[in-house]
PQR file of N, CA, C, O and H, with PARSE charges and radii, in Angstrom:
ATOM      1  N   MET A   1     -12.892   6.969  -8.583 -0.4000 1.5000
ATOM      2  CA  MET A   1     -12.652   5.576  -8.894 -0.0000 2.0000
ATOM      3  C   MET A   1     -13.400   4.696  -7.896  0.5500 1.7000
ATOM      4  O   MET A   1     -13.525   5.034  -6.719 -0.5500 1.4000
ATOM      5  N   ARG A   2     -13.869   3.616  -8.364 -0.4000 1.5000
ATOM      6  CA  ARG A   2     -14.583   2.676  -7.498 -0.0000 2.0000
ATOM      7  C   ARG A   2     -13.803   1.377  -7.408  0.5500 1.7000
ATOM      8  O   ARG A   2     -14.149   0.377  -8.038 -0.5500 1.4000
ATOM      9  H   ARG A   2     -13.768   3.341  -9.320  0.4000 1.0000
ATOM     10  N   ARG A   3     -12.771   1.414  -6.633 -0.4000 1.5000
ATOM     11  CA  ARG A   3     -11.922   0.236  -6.476 -0.0000 2.0000
ATOM     12  C   ARG A   3     -12.544  -0.728  -5.479  0.5500 1.7000
ATOM     13  O   ARG A   3     -13.206  -0.321  -4.524 -0.5500 1.4000
ATOM     14  H   ARG A   3     -12.491   2.226  -6.122  0.4000 1.0000
ATOM     15  N   GLN A   4     -12.320  -2.002  -5.717 -0.4000 1.5000
ATOM     16  CA  GLN A   4     -12.835  -3.030  -4.823 -0.0000 2.0000
ATOM     17  C   GLN A   4     -11.800  -3.452  -3.798  0.5500 1.7000
ATOM     18  O   GLN A   4     -12.144  -4.059  -2.783 -0.5500 1.4000
ATOM     19  H   GLN A   4     -11.782  -2.332  -6.493  0.4000 1.0000
ATOM     20  N   TYR A   5     -10.523  -3.136  -4.052 -0.4000 1.5000
ATOM     21  CA  TYR A   5      -9.437  -3.564  -3.178 -0.0000 2.0000
ATOM     22  C   TYR A   5      -8.507  -2.390  -2.867  0.5500 1.7000
ATOM     23  O   TYR A   5      -8.486  -1.386  -3.578 -0.5500 1.4000
ATOM     24  H   TYR A   5     -10.244  -2.643  -4.876  0.4000 1.0000
ATOM     25  N   VAL A   6      -7.753  -2.541  -1.802 -0.4000 1.5000
ATOM     26  CA  VAL A   6      -6.657  -1.633  -1.505 -0.0000 2.0000
ATOM     27  C   VAL A   6      -5.507  -2.074  -2.406  0.5500 1.7000
ATOM     28  O   VAL A   6      -5.138  -3.248  -2.405 -0.5500 1.4000
ATOM     29  H   VAL A   6      -7.770  -3.357  -1.224  0.4000 1.0000
ATOM     30  N   HIS A   7      -4.938  -1.143  -3.174 -0.4000 1.5000
ATOM     31  CA  HIS A   7      -3.819  -1.456  -4.063 -0.0000 2.0000
ATOM     32  C   HIS A   7      -2.516  -1.094  -3.367  0.5500 1.7000
ATOM     33  O   HIS A   7      -2.358   0.022  -2.870 -0.5500 1.4000
ATOM     34  H   HIS A   7      -5.238  -0.189  -3.174  0.4000 1.0000
ATOM     35  N   LEU A   8      -1.587  -2.037  -3.332 -0.4000 1.5000
ATOM     36  CA  LEU A   8      -0.324  -1.863  -2.625 -0.0000 2.0000
ATOM     37  C   LEU A   8       0.848  -2.049  -3.586  0.5500 1.7000
ATOM     38  O   LEU A   8       0.844  -2.955  -4.419 -0.5500 1.4000
ATOM     39  H   LEU A   8      -1.715  -2.943  -3.735  0.4000 1.0000
ATOM     40  N   SER A   9       1.842  -1.186  -3.460 -0.4000 1.5000
ATOM     41  CA  SER A   9       3.065  -1.292  -4.256 -0.0000 2.0000
ATOM     42  C   SER A   9       4.113  -2.042  -3.460  0.5500 1.7000
ATOM     43  O   SER A   9       4.084  -2.042  -2.229 -0.5500 1.4000
ATOM     44  H   SER A   9       1.846  -0.450  -2.784  0.4000 1.0000
ATOM     45  N   GLU A  10       5.052  -2.690  -4.166 -0.4000 1.5000
ATOM     46  CA  GLU A  10       6.088  -3.455  -3.478 -0.0000 2.0000
ATOM     47  C   GLU A  10       7.199  -2.587  -2.901  0.5500 1.7000
ATOM     48  O   GLU A  10       7.895  -3.015  -1.981 -0.5500 1.4000
ATOM     49  H   GLU A  10       5.076  -2.690  -5.166  0.4000 1.0000
ATOM     50  N   ASP A  11       7.380  -1.368  -3.427 -0.4000 1.5000
ATOM     51  CA  ASP A  11       8.454  -0.525  -2.905 -0.0000 2.0000
ATOM     52  C   ASP A  11       8.028   0.946  -2.890  0.5500 1.7000
ATOM     53  O   ASP A  11       7.051   1.329  -3.533 -0.5500 1.4000
ATOM     54  H   ASP A  11       6.814  -1.020  -4.174  0.4000 1.0000
ATOM     55  N   VAL A  12       8.773   1.751  -2.153 -0.4000 1.5000
ATOM     56  CA  VAL A  12       8.440   3.166  -1.952 -0.0000 2.0000
ATOM     57  C   VAL A  12       8.482   3.936  -3.261  0.5500 1.7000
ATOM     58  O   VAL A  12       7.605   4.760  -3.521 -0.5500 1.4000
ATOM     59  H   VAL A  12       9.567   1.440  -1.631  0.4000 1.0000
ATOM     60  N   GLU A  13       9.486   3.681  -4.087 -0.4000 1.5000
ATOM     61  CA  GLU A  13       9.594   4.422  -5.354 -0.0000 2.0000
ATOM     62  C   GLU A  13       8.383   4.197  -6.247  0.5500 1.7000
ATOM     63  O   GLU A  13       7.861   5.143  -6.838 -0.5500 1.4000
ATOM     64  H   GLU A  13      10.198   3.012  -3.876  0.4000 1.0000
ATOM     65  N   MET A  14       7.939   2.966  -6.348 -0.4000 1.5000
ATOM     66  CA  MET A  14       6.759   2.683  -7.162 -0.0000 2.0000
ATOM     67  C   MET A  14       5.523   3.350  -6.564  0.5500 1.7000
ATOM     68  O   MET A  14       4.696   3.901  -7.290 -0.5500 1.4000
ATOM     69  H   MET A  14       8.363   2.198  -5.868  0.4000 1.0000
ATOM     70  N   ALA A  15       5.401   3.298  -5.240 -0.4000 1.5000
ATOM     71  CA  ALA A  15       4.268   3.938  -4.578 -0.0000 2.0000
ATOM     72  C   ALA A  15       4.250   5.436  -4.861  0.5500 1.7000
ATOM     73  O   ALA A  15       3.186   6.008  -5.100 -0.5500 1.4000
ATOM     74  H   ALA A  15       6.073   2.851  -4.650  0.4000 1.0000
ATOM     75  N   LYS A  16       5.425   6.077  -4.836 -0.4000 1.5000
ATOM     76  CA  LYS A  16       5.505   7.515  -5.134 -0.0000 2.0000
ATOM     77  C   LYS A  16       5.085   7.790  -6.566  0.5500 1.7000
ATOM     78  O   LYS A  16       4.345   8.742  -6.820 -0.5500 1.4000
ATOM     79  H   LYS A  16       6.288   5.611  -4.641  0.4000 1.0000
ATOM     80  N   GLN A  17       5.546   6.969  -7.513 -0.4000 1.5000
ATOM     81  CA  GLN A  17       5.181   7.157  -8.920 -0.0000 2.0000
ATOM     82  C   GLN A  17       3.675   7.042  -9.117  0.5500 1.7000
ATOM     83  O   GLN A  17       3.068   7.855  -9.815 -0.5500 1.4000
ATOM     84  H   GLN A  17       6.147   6.196  -7.307  0.4000 1.0000
ATOM     85  N   VAL A  18       3.080   6.035  -8.504 -0.4000 1.5000
ATOM     86  CA  VAL A  18       1.633   5.840  -8.622 -0.0000 2.0000
ATOM     87  C   VAL A  18       0.896   7.002  -7.966  0.5500 1.7000
ATOM     88  O   VAL A  18      -0.068   7.520  -8.530 -0.5500 1.4000
ATOM     89  H   VAL A  18       3.573   5.374  -7.937  0.4000 1.0000
ATOM     90  N   GLY A  19       1.338   7.415  -6.784 -0.4000 1.5000
ATOM     91  CA  GLY A  19       0.694   8.520  -6.072 -0.0000 2.0000
ATOM     92  C   GLY A  19       0.771   9.831  -6.812  0.5500 1.7000
ATOM     93  O   GLY A  19      -0.129  10.664  -6.704 -0.5500 1.4000
ATOM     94  H   GLY A  19       2.121   6.995  -6.326  0.4000 1.0000
ATOM     95  N   GLN A  20       1.849  10.025  -7.571 -0.4000 1.5000
ATOM     96  CA  GLN A  20       2.019  11.281  -8.302 -0.0000 2.0000
ATOM     97  C   GLN A  20       1.072  11.407  -9.486  0.5500 1.7000
ATOM     98  O   GLN A  20       1.021  12.458 -10.124 -0.5500 1.4000
ATOM     99  H   GLN A  20       2.581   9.349  -7.658  0.4000 1.0000
ATOM    100  N   ARG A  21       0.329  10.362  -9.786 -0.4000 1.5000
ATOM    101  CA  ARG A  21      -0.703  10.467 -10.829 -0.0000 2.0000
ATOM    102  C   ARG A  21      -1.819  11.408 -10.379  0.5500 1.7000
ATOM    103  O   ARG A  21      -2.481  12.035 -11.206 -0.5500 1.4000
ATOM    104  H   ARG A  21       0.371   9.508  -9.268  0.4000 1.0000
ATOM    105  N   LYS A  22      -2.025  11.504  -9.057 -0.4000 1.5000
ATOM    106  CA  LYS A  22      -3.106  12.326  -8.505 -0.0000 2.0000
ATOM    107  C   LYS A  22      -2.618  13.540  -7.731  0.5500 1.7000
ATOM    108  O   LYS A  22      -3.374  14.496  -7.551 -0.5500 1.4000
ATOM    109  H   LYS A  22      -1.487  10.995  -8.385  0.4000 1.0000
ATOM    110  N   ASP A  23      -1.351  13.525  -7.262 -0.4000 1.5000
ATOM    111  CA  ASP A  23      -0.829  14.615  -6.431 -0.0000 2.0000
ATOM    112  C   ASP A  23       0.676  14.690  -6.639  0.5500 1.7000
ATOM    113  O   ASP A  23       1.347  13.659  -6.674 -0.5500 1.4000
ATOM    114  H   ASP A  23      -0.737  12.749  -7.408  0.4000 1.0000
ATOM    115  N   THR A  24       1.209  15.883  -6.776 -0.4000 1.5000
ATOM    116  CA  THR A  24       2.644  16.030  -7.012 -0.0000 2.0000
ATOM    117  C   THR A  24       3.484  15.665  -5.800  0.5500 1.7000
ATOM    118  O   THR A  24       4.678  15.400  -5.940 -0.5500 1.4000
ATOM    119  H   THR A  24       0.665  16.721  -6.747  0.4000 1.0000
ATOM    120  N   ASP A  25       2.895  15.647  -4.622 -0.4000 1.5000
ATOM    121  CA  ASP A  25       3.614  15.327  -3.388 -0.0000 2.0000
ATOM    122  C   ASP A  25       2.794  14.332  -2.560  0.5500 1.7000
ATOM    123  O   ASP A  25       2.239  14.695  -1.522 -0.5500 1.4000
ATOM    124  H   ASP A  25       1.925  15.863  -4.508  0.4000 1.0000
ATOM    125  N   PRO A  26       2.719  13.079  -3.021 -0.5600 1.5000
ATOM    126  CA  PRO A  26       1.858  12.101  -2.328  0.2800 2.0000
ATOM    127  C   PRO A  26       2.426  11.682  -0.979  0.5500 1.7000
ATOM    128  O   PRO A  26       3.634  11.747  -0.752 -0.5500 1.4000
ATOM    129  N   VAL A  27       1.555  11.261  -0.105 -0.4000 1.5000
ATOM    130  CA  VAL A  27       1.936  10.657   1.170 -0.0000 2.0000
ATOM    131  C   VAL A  27       2.005   9.153   0.931  0.5500 1.7000
ATOM    132  O   VAL A  27       1.059   8.556   0.418 -0.5500 1.4000
ATOM    133  H   VAL A  27       0.573  11.208  -0.290  0.4000 1.0000
ATOM    134  N   VAL A  28       3.122   8.546   1.304 -0.4000 1.5000
ATOM    135  CA  VAL A  28       3.294   7.110   1.114 -0.0000 2.0000
ATOM    136  C   VAL A  28       3.126   6.419   2.468  0.5500 1.7000
ATOM    137  O   VAL A  28       3.748   6.799   3.460 -0.5500 1.4000
ATOM    138  H   VAL A  28       3.890   9.030   1.721  0.4000 1.0000
ATOM    139  N   LEU A  29       2.287   5.414   2.482 -0.4000 1.5000
ATOM    140  CA  LEU A  29       2.023   4.653   3.696 -0.0000 2.0000
ATOM    141  C   LEU A  29       2.726   3.301   3.614  0.5500 1.7000
ATOM    142  O   LEU A  29       2.836   2.716   2.536 -0.5500 1.4000
ATOM    143  H   LEU A  29       1.782   5.105   1.677  0.4000 1.0000
ATOM    144  N   VAL A  30       3.194   2.817   4.743 -0.4000 1.5000
ATOM    145  CA  VAL A  30       3.838   1.506   4.821 -0.0000 2.0000
ATOM    146  C   VAL A  30       2.902   0.556   5.545  0.5500 1.7000
ATOM    147  O   VAL A  30       2.322   0.897   6.576 -0.5500 1.4000
ATOM    148  H   VAL A  30       3.105   3.293   5.618  0.4000 1.0000
ATOM    149  N   ILE A  31       2.764  -0.631   4.994 -0.4000 1.5000
ATOM    150  CA  ILE A  31       1.919  -1.653   5.596 -0.0000 2.0000
ATOM    151  C   ILE A  31       2.828  -2.732   6.194  0.5500 1.7000
ATOM    152  O   ILE A  31       3.703  -3.257   5.506 -0.5500 1.4000
ATOM    153  H   ILE A  31       3.235  -0.907   4.156  0.4000 1.0000
ATOM    154  N   ASP A  32       2.626  -3.054   7.445 -0.4000 1.5000
ATOM    155  CA  ASP A  32       3.339  -4.182   8.060 -0.0000 2.0000
ATOM    156  C   ASP A  32       2.592  -5.434   7.625  0.5500 1.7000
ATOM    157  O   ASP A  32       1.751  -5.968   8.348 -0.5500 1.4000
ATOM    158  H   ASP A  32       1.915  -2.626   8.004  0.4000 1.0000
ATOM    159  N   SER A  33       2.926  -5.883   6.421 -0.4000 1.5000
ATOM    160  CA  SER A  33       2.171  -6.980   5.810 -0.0000 2.0000
ATOM    161  C   SER A  33       2.346  -8.301   6.555  0.5500 1.7000
ATOM    162  O   SER A  33       1.416  -9.106   6.615 -0.5500 1.4000
ATOM    163  H   SER A  33       3.609  -5.449   5.833  0.4000 1.0000
ATOM    164  N   ALA A  34       3.524  -8.528   7.119 -0.4000 1.5000
ATOM    165  CA  ALA A  34       3.736  -9.777   7.863 -0.0000 2.0000
ATOM    166  C   ALA A  34       2.818  -9.832   9.085  0.5500 1.7000
ATOM    167  O   ALA A  34       2.174 -10.849   9.343 -0.5500 1.4000
ATOM    168  H   ALA A  34       4.279  -7.874   7.070  0.4000 1.0000
ATOM    169  N   ALA A  35       2.767  -8.735   9.829 -0.4000 1.5000
ATOM    170  CA  ALA A  35       1.896  -8.688  11.006 -0.0000 2.0000
ATOM    171  C   ALA A  35       0.423  -8.756  10.591  0.5500 1.7000
ATOM    172  O   ALA A  35      -0.376  -9.444  11.226 -0.5500 1.4000
ATOM    173  H   ALA A  35       3.291  -7.909   9.619  0.4000 1.0000
ATOM    174  N   ALA A  36       0.077  -8.042   9.527 -0.4000 1.5000
ATOM    175  CA  ALA A  36      -1.310  -8.059   9.056 -0.0000 2.0000
ATOM    176  C   ALA A  36      -1.708  -9.468   8.619  0.5500 1.7000
ATOM    177  O   ALA A  36      -2.788  -9.950   8.958 -0.5500 1.4000
ATOM    178  H   ALA A  36       0.726  -7.484   9.011  0.4000 1.0000
ATOM    179  N   HIS A  37      -0.832 -10.115   7.870 -0.4000 1.5000
ATOM    180  CA  HIS A  37      -1.118 -11.476   7.426 -0.0000 2.0000
ATOM    181  C   HIS A  37      -1.266 -12.416   8.628  0.5500 1.7000
ATOM    182  O   HIS A  37      -2.106 -13.316   8.626 -0.5500 1.4000
ATOM    183  H   HIS A  37       0.046  -9.724   7.595  0.4000 1.0000
ATOM    184  N   GLY A  38      -0.440 -12.192   9.645 -0.4000 1.5000
ATOM    185  CA  GLY A  38      -0.540 -12.985  10.867 -0.0000 2.0000
ATOM    186  C   GLY A  38      -1.865 -12.806  11.589  0.5500 1.7000
ATOM    187  O   GLY A  38      -2.279 -13.658  12.375 -0.5500 1.4000
ATOM    188  H   GLY A  38       0.242 -11.461   9.646  0.4000 1.0000
ATOM    189  N   GLU A  39      -2.527 -11.683  11.312 -0.4000 1.5000
ATOM    190  CA  GLU A  39      -3.851 -11.416  11.899 -0.0000 2.0000
ATOM    191  C   GLU A  39      -4.961 -11.655  10.870  0.5500 1.7000
ATOM    192  O   GLU A  39      -6.060 -11.111  10.983 -0.5500 1.4000
ATOM    193  H   GLU A  39      -2.191 -10.991  10.673  0.4000 1.0000
ATOM    194  N   HIS A  40      -4.651 -12.467   9.881 -0.4000 1.5000
ATOM    195  CA  HIS A  40      -5.627 -12.949   8.898 -0.0000 2.0000
ATOM    196  C   HIS A  40      -6.090 -11.919   7.877  0.5500 1.7000
ATOM    197  O   HIS A  40      -7.197 -12.024   7.348 -0.5500 1.4000
ATOM    198  H   HIS A  40      -3.759 -12.908   9.790  0.4000 1.0000
ATOM    199  N   VAL A  41      -5.244 -10.917   7.596 -0.4000 1.5000
ATOM    200  CA  VAL A  41      -5.529 -10.026   6.469 -0.0000 2.0000
ATOM    201  C   VAL A  41      -5.050 -10.770   5.226  0.5500 1.7000
ATOM    202  O   VAL A  41      -3.904 -11.216   5.171 -0.5500 1.4000
ATOM    203  H   VAL A  41      -4.346 -10.832   8.026  0.4000 1.0000
ATOM    204  N   ASN A  42      -5.909 -10.901   4.244 -0.4000 1.5000
ATOM    205  CA  ASN A  42      -5.552 -11.610   3.013 -0.0000 2.0000
ATOM    206  C   ASN A  42      -4.981 -10.652   1.989  0.5500 1.7000
ATOM    207  O   ASN A  42      -5.518  -9.568   1.765 -0.5500 1.4000
ATOM    208  H   ASN A  42      -6.839 -10.538   4.289  0.4000 1.0000
ATOM    209  N   PHE A  43      -3.884 -11.063   1.368 -0.4000 1.5000
ATOM    210  CA  PHE A  43      -3.257 -10.311   0.283 -0.0000 2.0000
ATOM    211  C   PHE A  43      -3.318 -11.164  -0.976  0.5500 1.7000
ATOM    212  O   PHE A  43      -3.166 -12.384  -0.929 -0.5500 1.4000
ATOM    213  H   PHE A  43      -3.448 -11.944   1.550  0.4000 1.0000
ATOM    214  N   TYR A  44      -3.548 -10.483  -2.120 -0.4000 1.5000
ATOM    215  CA  TYR A  44      -3.679 -11.167  -3.391 -0.0000 2.0000
ATOM    216  C   TYR A  44      -2.726 -10.521  -4.389  0.5500 1.7000
ATOM    217  O   TYR A  44      -2.517  -9.309  -4.354 -0.5500 1.4000
ATOM    218  H   TYR A  44      -3.671  -9.491  -2.158  0.4000 1.0000
ATOM    219  N   ARG A  45      -2.151 -11.320  -5.273 -0.4000 1.5000
ATOM    220  CA  ARG A  45      -1.284 -10.807  -6.319 -0.0000 2.0000
ATOM    221  C   ARG A  45      -2.147 -10.039  -7.310  0.5500 1.7000
ATOM    222  O   ARG A  45      -3.116 -10.581  -7.843 -0.5500 1.4000
ATOM    223  H   ARG A  45      -2.320 -12.305  -5.302  0.4000 1.0000
ATOM    224  N   GLY A  46      -1.797  -8.769  -7.559 -0.4000 1.5000
ATOM    225  CA  GLY A  46      -2.571  -7.956  -8.490 -0.0000 2.0000
ATOM    226  C   GLY A  46      -1.833  -7.673  -9.784  0.5500 1.7000
ATOM    227  O   GLY A  46      -2.412  -7.148 -10.735 -0.5500 1.4000
ATOM    228  H   GLY A  46      -1.010  -8.329  -7.126  0.4000 1.0000
ATOM    229  N   GLY A  47      -0.573  -8.016  -9.819 -0.4000 1.5000
ATOM    230  CA  GLY A  47       0.278  -7.774 -10.983 -0.0000 2.0000
ATOM    231  C   GLY A  47       1.701  -8.079 -10.599  0.5500 1.7000
ATOM    232  O   GLY A  47       1.964  -8.629  -9.529 -0.5500 1.4000
ATOM    233  H   GLY A  47      -0.102  -8.442  -9.047  0.4000 1.0000
ATOM    234  N   GLU A  48       2.623  -7.721 -11.475 -0.4000 1.5000
ATOM    235  CA  GLU A  48       4.029  -8.046 -11.225 -0.0000 2.0000
ATOM    236  C   GLU A  48       4.549  -7.442  -9.928  0.5500 1.7000
ATOM    237  O   GLU A  48       5.244  -8.120  -9.172 -0.5500 1.4000
ATOM    238  H   GLU A  48       2.409  -7.275 -12.344  0.4000 1.0000
ATOM    239  N   LYS A  49       4.225  -6.176  -9.656 -0.4000 1.5000
ATOM    240  CA  LYS A  49       4.698  -5.503  -8.442 -0.0000 2.0000
ATOM    241  C   LYS A  49       3.553  -4.884  -7.647  0.5500 1.7000
ATOM    242  O   LYS A  49       3.759  -3.941  -6.883 -0.5500 1.4000
ATOM    243  H   LYS A  49       3.661  -5.625 -10.271  0.4000 1.0000
ATOM    244  N   VAL A  50       2.361  -5.413  -7.828 -0.4000 1.5000
ATOM    245  CA  VAL A  50       1.183  -4.875  -7.146 -0.0000 2.0000
ATOM    246  C   VAL A  50       0.521  -5.987  -6.340  0.5500 1.7000
ATOM    247  O   VAL A  50       0.369  -7.114  -6.810 -0.5500 1.4000
ATOM    248  H   VAL A  50       2.194  -6.179  -8.448  0.4000 1.0000
ATOM    249  N   TRP A  51       0.134  -5.644  -5.121 -0.4000 1.5000
ATOM    250  CA  TRP A  51      -0.616  -6.551  -4.269 -0.0000 2.0000
ATOM    251  C   TRP A  51      -1.950  -5.904  -3.928  0.5500 1.7000
ATOM    252  O   TRP A  51      -2.068  -4.678  -3.933 -0.5500 1.4000
ATOM    253  H   TRP A  51       0.257  -4.728  -4.739  0.4000 1.0000
ATOM    254  N   LEU A  52      -2.935  -6.707  -3.637 -0.4000 1.5000
ATOM    255  CA  LEU A  52      -4.269  -6.228  -3.291 -0.0000 2.0000
ATOM    256  C   LEU A  52      -4.664  -6.764  -1.920  0.5500 1.7000
ATOM    257  O   LEU A  52      -4.202  -7.825  -1.501 -0.5500 1.4000
ATOM    258  H   LEU A  52      -2.839  -7.703  -3.632  0.4000 1.0000
ATOM    259  N   ALA A  53      -5.513  -6.028  -1.234 -0.4000 1.5000
ATOM    260  CA  ALA A  53      -6.095  -6.482   0.028 -0.0000 2.0000
ATOM    261  C   ALA A  53      -7.531  -5.980   0.080  0.5500 1.7000
ATOM    262  O   ALA A  53      -7.852  -4.932  -0.479 -0.5500 1.4000
ATOM    263  H   ALA A  53      -5.888  -5.166  -1.575  0.4000 1.0000
ATOM    264  N   ASP A  54      -8.384  -6.727   0.748 -0.4000 1.5000
ATOM    265  CA  ASP A  54      -9.770  -6.282   0.923 -0.0000 2.0000
ATOM    266  C   ASP A  54      -9.801  -5.009   1.761  0.5500 1.7000
ATOM    267  O   ASP A  54     -10.531  -4.066   1.455 -0.5500 1.4000
ATOM    268  H   ASP A  54      -8.123  -7.579   1.203  0.4000 1.0000
ATOM    269  N   SER A  55      -8.999  -4.998   2.819 -0.4000 1.5000
ATOM    270  CA  SER A  55      -8.849  -3.830   3.691 -0.0000 2.0000
ATOM    271  C   SER A  55      -7.589  -4.054   4.524  0.5500 1.7000
ATOM    272  O   SER A  55      -7.099  -5.177   4.638 -0.5500 1.4000
ATOM    273  H   SER A  55      -8.406  -5.764   3.068  0.4000 1.0000
ATOM    274  N   VAL A  56      -7.075  -2.977   5.100 -0.4000 1.5000
ATOM    275  CA  VAL A  56      -5.910  -3.061   5.977 -0.0000 2.0000
ATOM    276  C   VAL A  56      -6.229  -2.259   7.241  0.5500 1.7000
ATOM    277  O   VAL A  56      -6.407  -1.043   7.164 -0.5500 1.4000
ATOM    278  H   VAL A  56      -7.472  -2.064   5.007  0.4000 1.0000
ATOM    279  N   PRO A  57      -6.305  -2.913   8.394 -0.5600 1.5000
ATOM    280  CA  PRO A  57      -6.576  -2.195   9.639  0.2800 2.0000
ATOM    281  C   PRO A  57      -5.491  -1.152   9.938  0.5500 1.7000
ATOM    282  O   PRO A  57      -4.319  -1.359   9.625 -0.5500 1.4000
ATOM    283  N   ALA A  58      -5.886  -0.058  10.534 -0.4000 1.5000
ATOM    284  CA  ALA A  58      -4.969   1.053  10.829 -0.0000 2.0000
ATOM    285  C   ALA A  58      -3.771   0.633  11.674  0.5500 1.7000
ATOM    286  O   ALA A  58      -2.709   1.248  11.579 -0.5500 1.4000
ATOM    287  H   ALA A  58      -6.838   0.110  10.788  0.4000 1.0000
ATOM    288  N   ALA A  59      -3.919  -0.388  12.489 -0.4000 1.5000
ATOM    289  CA  ALA A  59      -2.819  -0.839  13.350 -0.0000 2.0000
ATOM    290  C   ALA A  59      -1.594  -1.281  12.548  0.5500 1.7000
ATOM    291  O   ALA A  59      -0.489  -1.332  13.088 -0.5500 1.4000
ATOM    292  H   ALA A  59      -4.782  -0.887  12.566  0.4000 1.0000
ATOM    293  N   PHE A  60      -1.779  -1.599  11.278 -0.4000 1.5000
ATOM    294  CA  PHE A  60      -0.685  -2.091  10.442 -0.0000 2.0000
ATOM    295  C   PHE A  60      -0.166  -1.044   9.464  0.5500 1.7000
ATOM    296  O   PHE A  60       0.607  -1.368   8.562 -0.5500 1.4000
ATOM    297  H   PHE A  60      -2.677  -1.558  10.839  0.4000 1.0000
ATOM    298  N   ILE A  61      -0.584   0.207   9.635 -0.4000 1.5000
ATOM    299  CA  ILE A  61      -0.220   1.274   8.701 -0.0000 2.0000
ATOM    300  C   ILE A  61       0.625   2.325   9.400  0.5500 1.7000
ATOM    301  O   ILE A  61       0.313   2.755  10.511 -0.5500 1.4000
ATOM    302  H   ILE A  61      -1.212   0.470  10.367  0.4000 1.0000
ATOM    303  N   SER A  62       1.713   2.736   8.727 -0.4000 1.5000
ATOM    304  CA  SER A  62       2.518   3.865   9.200 -0.0000 2.0000
ATOM    305  C   SER A  62       2.880   4.726   8.002  0.5500 1.7000
ATOM    306  O   SER A  62       2.722   4.300   6.858 -0.5500 1.4000
ATOM    307  H   SER A  62       1.966   2.387   7.825  0.4000 1.0000
ATOM    308  N   VAL A  63       3.365   5.933   8.258 -0.4000 1.5000
ATOM    309  CA  VAL A  63       3.718   6.878   7.187 -0.0000 2.0000
ATOM    310  C   VAL A  63       5.214   6.837   6.951  0.5500 1.7000
ATOM    311  O   VAL A  63       5.997   6.836   7.900 -0.5500 1.4000
ATOM    312  H   VAL A  63       3.494   6.279   9.187  0.4000 1.0000
ATOM    313  N   VAL A  64       5.620   6.801   5.675 -0.4000 1.5000
ATOM    314  CA  VAL A  64       7.034   6.870   5.311 -0.0000 2.0000
ATOM    315  C   VAL A  64       7.519   8.288   5.574  0.5500 1.7000
ATOM    316  O   VAL A  64       6.870   9.244   5.148 -0.5500 1.4000
ATOM    317  H   VAL A  64       4.984   6.801   4.903  0.4000 1.0000
ATOM    318  N   PRO A  65       8.650   8.451   6.270 -0.5600 1.5000
ATOM    319  CA  PRO A  65       9.199   9.797   6.457  0.2800 2.0000
ATOM    320  C   PRO A  65       9.449  10.456   5.096  0.5500 1.7000
ATOM    321  O   PRO A  65       9.824   9.772   4.143 -0.5500 1.4000
ATOM    322  N   GLU A  66       9.246  11.767   4.993 -0.4000 1.5000
ATOM    323  CA  GLU A  66       9.355  12.464   3.717 -0.0000 2.0000
ATOM    324  C   GLU A  66      10.724  12.378   3.085  0.5500 1.7000
ATOM    325  O   GLU A  66      10.824  12.518   1.866 -0.5500 1.4000
ATOM    326  H   GLU A  66       8.942  12.323   5.767  0.4000 1.0000
ATOM    327  N   ASP A  67      11.785  12.156   3.838 -0.4000 1.5000
ATOM    328  CA  ASP A  67      13.129  12.118   3.263 -0.0000 2.0000
ATOM    329  C   ASP A  67      13.475  10.759   2.652  0.5500 1.7000
ATOM    330  O   ASP A  67      14.584  10.594   2.145 -0.5500 1.4000
ATOM    331  H   ASP A  67      11.705  12.043   4.829  0.4000 1.0000
ATOM    332  N   GLU A  68      12.593   9.807   2.682 -0.4000 1.5000
ATOM    333  CA  GLU A  68      12.854   8.495   2.082 -0.0000 2.0000
ATOM    334  C   GLU A  68      12.310   8.415   0.697  0.5500 1.7000
ATOM    335  O   GLU A  68      12.440   7.381   0.042 -0.5500 1.4000
ATOM    336  H   GLU A  68      11.691   9.940   3.094  0.4000 1.0000
TER
END
């Protein structure tokens, strides 16, 4: 796929559903969007529960524990 933006889900369950399209056990990442926005990362509405970003610096990304 040649996506132009990073696609973000509003909640973990939706992210898991989307990730399972490509892998039965996806890794879900959490974005500290408030901190990222404070550092001038732009987010755009991509749909009802989807947000887009040009890029997200690694400092604002963490991994959701597998039990969540």
